[in-house]
N, C-alpha and C positions, 0 to 999 in steps of 0.2 A: 465426512470425508476430511484429513488433515493432508493439506500439500503443503510443499515446501520447494520452494523454486524461488534462482533468479533470473529467471525465463520473461522478460517483459511480452515474449509473444503471450505465453502462459496464461501472466497477469489479464492481458487485454481481451482474454474469451471470459471472465468474471464482471459483476457489476461491483460497487462501489464500497455499498450493503454488503455483499457476501465473504468480503476481507476480514481478516482480522491479523493486528501487523501485532508483529515479539519487535520491543525492542530491550535494552539494557539501560536500567537506571539505577547508580549507586550500588553494581553489584547483582542487582535482583531483574528477574527475568517477569517483564510487563504486557501486556495481551491487550491490544487497542483494538477495538472494531473501529472500523473507516465509515465513512456517512457520505454517501453521494450529493445529497442535498448540500452540506457542507464544501464538496470540491467541484458543485455546480458549476459555475465560473472556468475554471479549468477544463472540465471535459467538455466544454463546449467548444473549447480547441486542439484538446489533445484525449487521446486513446488515454486510459486508464495504466497502460504499462508506460507510457510517457511517464504519466502524472507518480507514479512511481517510482521510475527513472530519475527524475529530477529532485528525490527525496522530499516533496509533500508529503508523504504517508508514515516516512518512518522505515523502520525495518532493515535499511542500507547503514552501511558504517558511516559512524559521523568523522569530522576530519578533527 
């Protein structure tokens, strides 16, 4: 199933390893898998949706 969302609450319902983050790099679309192990220290203190909201996963507009 492919789901596109901006909902922090929906992201909280998944595990980090379930997500594929879509970013734009130099005009190209890039799909990247996240890693629960890579985010382990963040996920001890924050739900996955908050980690995403802090733009630590990508998939959000950059400044």
